[in-house]
C-alpha positions as CSV (number, residue, x, y, z in Angstrom):
1,X,11.9,-16.7,35.9
2,X,15.2,-17.6,34.4
3,X,17.9,-14.9,33.7
4,X,17.2,-15.3,29.9
5,X,13.5,-14.9,30.2
6,X,13.9,-12.0,32.7
7,X,16.1,-10.2,30.2
8,X,13.6,-10.9,27.4
9,X,10.8,-9.5,29.6
10,X,12.8,-6.3,30.2
11,X,13.4,-5.9,26.5
12,X,9.7,-6.4,25.6
13,X,8.5,-4.1,28.4
14,X,10.9,-1.4,27.3
15,X,9.8,-1.5,23.7
16,X,6.1,-1.6,24.7
17,X,6.5,1.2,27.2
18,X,8.1,3.5,24.6
19,X,5.1,2.9,22.4
20,X,2.5,3.4,25.1
21,X,1.2,-0.2,25.2
22,X,1.2,-2.9,27.9
23,X,3.9,-5.5,27.7
24,X,2.8,-9.0,26.9
25,X,3.0,-11.5,29.7
26,X,6.0,-13.8,29.5
27,X,4.0,-16.8,30.7
28,X,1.7,-16.5,27.8
29,X,4.3,-16.4,25.1
30,X,4.0,-14.6,21.8
31,X,0.4,-14.3,20.4
32,X,0.0,-16.1,17.1
33,X,-1.4,-13.8,14.4
34,X,-2.4,-14.5,10.8
35,X,-1.9,-11.9,8.1
36,X,-2.3,-11.8,4.4
37,X,-0.8,-9.4,1.9
38,X,-2.7,-8.2,-1.1
39,X,-0.4,-9.5,-3.7
40,X,2.8,-11.4,-4.5
41,X,6.0,-10.2,-2.7
42,X,6.8,-6.7,-3.9
43,X,7.6,-3.2,-2.7
44,X,4.2,-2.2,-1.1
45,X,4.2,-5.3,1.1
46,X,7.9,-5.5,1.7
47,X,7.3,-4.0,5.2
48,X,5.6,-7.2,6.3
49,X,8.6,-9.4,5.8
50,X,10.8,-6.9,7.6
51,X,8.3,-6.6,10.5
52,X,8.4,-10.4,10.8
53,X,12.1,-11.2,10.1
54,X,13.7,-8.1,11.7
55,X,11.6,-8.8,14.8
56,X,9.4,-5.8,15.1
57,X,6.2,-7.8,15.6
58,X,8.1,-10.1,18.0
59,X,9.1,-7.1,20.0
60,X,5.4,-6.3,20.4
61,X,4.7,-9.8,21.6
62,X,3.4,-11.2,18.3
63,X,4.2,-14.3,16.2
64,X,2.9,-13.3,12.8
65,X,2.6,-15.6,9.8
66,X,2.6,-13.8,6.5
67,X,0.7,-15.2,3.6
68,X,0.9,-13.8,0.1
69,X,-2.3,-12.6,-1.4
70,X,-4.1,-12.7,-4.8
71,X,-5.6,-9.3,-5.0
72,X,-6.9,-6.6,-2.7
73,X,-10.5,-7.7,-3.1
74,X,-9.6,-11.3,-2.1
75,X,-7.6,-10.1,0.9
76,X,-10.6,-7.9,2.1
77,X,-13.0,-10.8,1.7
78,X,-10.6,-13.2,3.6
79,X,-10.3,-10.8,6.5
80,X,-14.1,-10.1,6.4
81,X,-14.7,-13.9,6.7
82,X,-12.1,-14.1,9.5
83,X,-9.9,-16.5,7.5
84,X,-7.1,-14.1,8.4
85,X,-7.0,-11.8,11.5
86,X,-5.3,-9.0,9.6
87,X,-4.7,-8.1,6.0
88,X,-3.8,-5.3,3.7
89,X,-5.2,-4.0,0.4
90,X,-5.6,-0.9,-1.8
91,X,-7.6,1.6,0.1
92,X,-10.1,2.3,-2.7
93,X,-10.8,-1.5,-2.9
94,X,-11.3,-1.6,0.9
95,X,-13.8,1.2,0.5
96,X,-15.7,-0.7,-2.2
97,X,-15.9,-3.8,0.0
98,X,-17.0,-1.8,3.0
99,X,-19.6,0.0,1.0
100,X,-21.0,-3.4,0.0
101,X,-21.3,-4.3,3.7
102,X,-18.2,-6.4,4.3
103,X,-17.1,-6.1,7.9
104,X,-13.7,-4.5,7.6
105,X,-12.0,-1.5,9.1
106,X,-8.8,0.3,8.1
107,X,-6.6,0.6,11.1
108,X,-3.5,2.2,9.6
109,X,-2.2,3.6,6.3
110,X,0.8,1.8,4.8
111,X,1.3,4.3,2.0
112,X,-0.4,7.4,0.8
113,X,-0.8,7.3,-3.0
114,X,-2.3,4.5,-5.0
115,X,-0.3,5.9,-8.0
116,X,-3.3,5.5,-10.2
117,X,-2.6,7.0,-13.6
118,X,-1.7,6.7,-17.2
119,X,1.6,5.2,-18.1
120,X,3.6,5.9,-21.3
121,X,7.0,5.1,-22.6
122,X,9.5,7.9,-21.9
123,X,10.0,8.4,-25.6
124,X,6.3,8.9,-26.2
125,X,5.0,12.2,-27.7
126,X,2.3,12.1,-25.1
127,X,3.4,14.7,-22.7
128,X,0.1,15.7,-21.1
129,X,-3.4,14.2,-20.8
130,X,-4.8,16.1,-23.7
131,X,-2.3,14.3,-26.0
132,X,-4.2,11.1,-25.3
133,X,-6.9,12.2,-27.8
134,X,-6.6,10.2,-31.0
135,X,-4.4,7.6,-29.3
136,X,-4.9,4.0,-28.1
137,X,-5.2,3.6,-24.3
138,X,-4.9,0.0,-23.0
139,X,-7.1,-0.6,-19.9
140,X,-8.4,-3.5,-17.9
141,X,-12.0,-3.3,-16.6
142,X,-11.1,-5.3,-13.5
143,X,-8.4,-2.9,-12.5
144,X,-9.0,-0.5,-9.7
145,X,-8.3,2.7,-11.6
146,X,-10.6,1.9,-14.6
147,X,-13.9,3.2,-13.1
148,X,-12.3,6.6,-12.6
149,X,-11.1,7.2,-16.2
150,X,-14.1,9.4,-17.1
151,X,-13.6,11.5,-14.0
152,X,-9.9,11.8,-14.7
153,X,-10.6,12.9,-18.3
154,X,-13.0,15.6,-17.1
155,X,-10.6,16.9,-14.5
156,X,-7.6,16.7,-16.9
157,X,-9.4,18.5,-19.7
158,X,-9.5,15.9,-22.5
159,X,-12.3,14.1,-24.3
160,X,-12.4,10.5,-23.4
161,X,-14.6,9.7,-26.4
162,X,-11.8,10.7,-28.7
163,X,-9.5,8.1,-27.1
164,X,-9.6,4.6,-28.4
165,X,-10.0,2.3,-25.3
166,X,-8.4,-1.1,-25.9
167,X,-9.6,-3.7,-23.4
168,X,-6.6,-5.7,-22.2
169,X,-6.1,-8.4,-19.6
170,X,-4.0,-7.0,-16.8
171,X,-1.5,-9.8,-17.4
172,X,-0.6,-8.5,-20.9
173,X,-1.2,-4.8,-20.3
174,X,2.5,-4.0,-19.7
175,X,3.7,-6.1,-22.6
176,X,1.2,-4.3,-24.9
177,X,2.8,-1.0,-24.0
178,X,6.3,-2.3,-24.6
179,X,5.4,-3.7,-28.0
180,X,3.6,-0.4,-28.8
181,X,0.3,-2.2,-29.5
182,X,-1.1,0.7,-27.5
183,X,0.2,4.2,-26.9
184,X,-0.6,4.3,-23.2
185,X,-2.0,2.2,-20.4
186,X,-4.2,3.0,-17.4
187,X,-2.8,1.2,-14.4
188,X,-1.5,1.4,-10.8
189,X,2.0,2.8,-11.1
190,X,3.1,1.0,-8.0
191,X,3.0,-2.3,-10.0
192,X,3.5,-1.2,-13.6
193,X,6.5,1.1,-13.1
194,X,8.7,-1.5,-11.3
195,X,7.6,-4.2,-13.8
196,X,8.7,-2.2,-16.8
197,X,11.7,-0.2,-15.3
198,X,13.3,-3.3,-13.8
199,X,13.4,-4.8,-17.3
200,X,15.1,-1.7,-18.8
201,X,12.0,0.0,-20.2
202,X,11.9,3.7,-19.5
203,X,8.4,4.7,-18.4
204,X,6.7,7.7,-16.9
205,X,3.3,8.2,-15.4
206,X,0.7,10.9,-15.5
207,X,-0.9,10.5,-12.1
208,X,-4.6,11.0,-11.3
209,X,-3.4,12.9,-8.3
210,X,-2.0,15.6,-10.5
211,X,-5.5,16.7,-11.4
212,X,-6.8,16.5,-7.8
213,X,-8.1,12.9,-8.0
214,X,-6.4,11.5,-5.0
215,X,-6.6,8.1,-3.5
216,X,-4.6,6.6,-0.6
217,X,-2.5,3.5,-1.3
218,X,-2.5,0.4,0.9
219,X,-4.3,0.0,4.3
220,X,-4.0,-2.4,7.1
221,X,-7.4,-3.9,7.8
222,X,-9.1,-6.1,10.4
223,X,-12.7,-6.8,11.5
224,X,-14.5,-4.1,13.4
225,X,-15.3,-6.6,16.2
226,X,-11.6,-7.2,16.7
227,X,-11.0,-3.5,17.0
228,X,-13.5,-3.3,19.9
229,X,-12.8,-6.6,21.5
230,X,-9.0,-6.8,21.3
231,X,-7.6,-3.3,20.9
232,X,-4.4,-4.3,22.6
233,X,-3.7,-6.9,19.9
234,X,-4.6,-4.3,17.2
235,X,-2.2,-1.8,18.8
236,X,0.6,-4.3,19.0
237,X,0.1,-5.3,15.3
238,X,0.0,-1.8,14.0
239,X,3.0,-0.8,16.1
240,X,5.2,-3.6,14.7
241,X,4.1,-2.7,11.1
242,X,4.8,1.0,11.5
243,X,8.2,0.3,13.1
244,X,9.0,-1.8,10.0
245,X,7.9,1.1,7.7
246,X,10.1,3.5,9.7
247,X,13.0,1.1,9.1
248,X,12.4,0.6,5.4
249,X,12.2,4.3,4.8
250,X,15.4,5.1,6.5
251,X,17.4,1.9,5.8
252,X,16.1,0.7,2.4
253,X,19.2,-1.3,1.4
254,X,19.1,-3.5,4.6
255,X,15.3,-3.8,4.3
256,X,15.7,-5.0,0.7
257,X,18.2,-7.6,1.7
258,X,15.9,-8.9,4.4
259,X,13.0,-9.1,1.9
260,X,15.1,-10.9,-0.7
261,X,16.3,-13.5,1.8
262,X,12.7,-14.2,2.7
263,X,11.6,-14.5,-0.9
264,X,14.1,-16.7,-2.9
265,X,11.9,-16.7,-6.0
266,X,12.2,-12.9,-6.3
267,X,15.9,-12.9,-5.6
268,X,16.6,-15.7,-8.2
269,X,15.0,-13.9,-11.2
270,X,17.1,-11.7,-13.3
271,X,15.1,-8.5,-12.6
272,X,13.7,-9.5,-9.3
273,X,16.0,-7.5,-7.1
274,X,15.5,-4.4,-9.2
275,X,11.8,-4.9,-9.3
276,X,11.6,-4.9,-5.5
277,X,14.0,-2.0,-5.2
278,X,12.0,0.2,-7.5
279,X,8.7,-0.8,-5.8
280,X,10.1,-0.1,-2.4
281,X,11.4,3.3,-3.5
282,X,8.1,4.3,-4.9
283,X,6.3,3.1,-1.8
284,X,8.6,5.1,0.4
285,X,8.1,8.2,-1.8
286,X,4.4,8.1,-1.2
287,X,4.9,8.2,2.6
288,X,6.6,11.6,2.6
289,X,3.3,13.4,3.1
290,X,2.0,15.8,5.7
291,X,-0.1,13.1,7.3
292,X,3.1,11.2,8.3
293,X,5.3,14.2,9.0
294,X,2.7,16.0,11.2
295,X,0.8,13.1,12.8
296,X,3.1,10.0,12.6
297,X,3.1,6.8,10.5
298,X,-0.2,5.3,9.6
299,X,-2.4,8.4,10.2
300,X,-5.3,8.9,7.7
301,X,-6.7,12.4,7.1
302,X,-10.5,12.1,8.0
303,X,-11.4,14.7,5.3
304,X,-9.5,12.8,2.6
305,X,-10.9,9.5,3.7
306,X,-14.5,10.8,3.4
307,X,-14.0,12.4,0.0
308,X,-12.3,9.3,-1.3
309,X,-15.1,7.1,0.0
310,X,-17.7,9.3,-1.7
311,X,-15.9,9.0,-5.0
312,X,-15.5,5.3,-4.7
313,X,-19.2,4.8,-4.0
314,X,-20.2,7.1,-6.9
315,X,-17.9,5.6,-9.5
316,X,-16.8,2.1,-8.5
317,X,-19.0,0.4,-5.9
318,X,-22.1,-0.2,-8.1
319,X,-25.8,0.1,-7.4
320,X,-27.0,-0.1,-3.9
321,X,-23.7,0.7,-2.3
322,X,-23.7,3.4,0.4
323,X,-20.9,5.5,1.9
324,X,-19.8,3.7,5.0
325,X,-19.9,5.4,8.4
326,X,-16.4,6.9,8.8
327,X,-16.2,5.6,12.3
328,X,-16.6,2.0,11.0
329,X,-14.5,2.6,7.8
330,X,-11.3,3.6,9.5
331,X,-9.7,4.6,12.8
332,X,-6.6,6.5,13.8
333,X,-6.7,5.1,17.4
334,X,-3.7,2.9,16.8
335,X,-1.4,5.1,14.7
336,X,0.9,8.0,15.3
337,X,2.9,6.2,17.9
338,X,5.8,5.8,15.5
339,X,7.3,9.0,14.0
340,X,10.2,10.0,11.9
341,X,12.7,12.3,13.5
342,X,14.2,15.2,11.6
343,X,17.3,13.1,10.9
344,X,15.3,10.2,9.7
345,X,13.2,12.5,7.4
346,X,16.5,13.6,5.8
347,X,17.5,10.0,5.3
348,X,14.1,9.1,3.8
349,X,14.0,12.1,1.5
350,X,17.5,11.4,0.1
351,X,16.7,7.7,-0.4
352,X,13.6,8.4,-2.6
353,X,15.2,11.0,-4.9
354,X,16.1,8.5,-7.7
355,X,12.5,7.4,-7.9
356,X,10.8,10.8,-8.5
357,X,11.6,10.7,-12.2
358,X,8.9,8.0,-12.7
359,X,6.1,10.1,-11.5
360,X,7.3,13.6,-12.4
């Protein structure tokens, strides 16, 4: 073994030992892994480019290729078909696909609030959900939050029949709000807020979470057979992802620079950097929750997962869908290895303060 490879082995062994996993064999080289995000490069998937380009996956013995996705449903189906070894997607969408029998398992939470809600311009007279009555609400039937509007109305105490629902394609939904063709939009704040705010449009969201309708954000997923057959690979992949999330929460400026270098098309647009910055800030904000603080990055609360799965099956999965077995839907076996220290928590909390205004 050469002095260079010996030094590299010591580095890998030290990183792996600290995380409680076996170091990869030098003779085998890095294990090639395929991964798909759920959407174009943006805040919620920024961690993947950091994990790859900052070397967190490499430290865990992996050579990960990152492909951009075209929606959470498509990402889930690609992983279920083994077109990609790992993927990510909105947790409610993962639950819908699992309820329909797709072989996928959530192996770690990437963020903890899907930010489903109703967005309005900051100047809007709509200050509370009740104010939606008599107003136009733009919504897309294909969007993940749409099936839960009746439940949101019931919990928030307003009559949905008194709201004029305007069916919009998701591609024109934000523009319709800007041009005041509608008074509000139902959407995922994680996408709509950065899109509008980065272009100078002041927006605020009334979140479903505020009335007790809570859904996790994005999950890491793979096939159940891989979890059983290659737990070491799953552990290494999750470790690298969570190390990257720890980094972006505590050093967001450097993380953003890495992301923009990896995605020239984002960096070149007039609002691209701001779009990514706001998206990252909102993503980091959703990670400051008891699950992360008490159990470490990636941990999913079993009680919350079960209640969310039940809601998804009742309102969004369609006829014939069944609540998946929790043991097959998700696992906490690979998470909790990476934690935020008290000093890191202070850094993370300070970094997200400018973004609270969007969801207050």
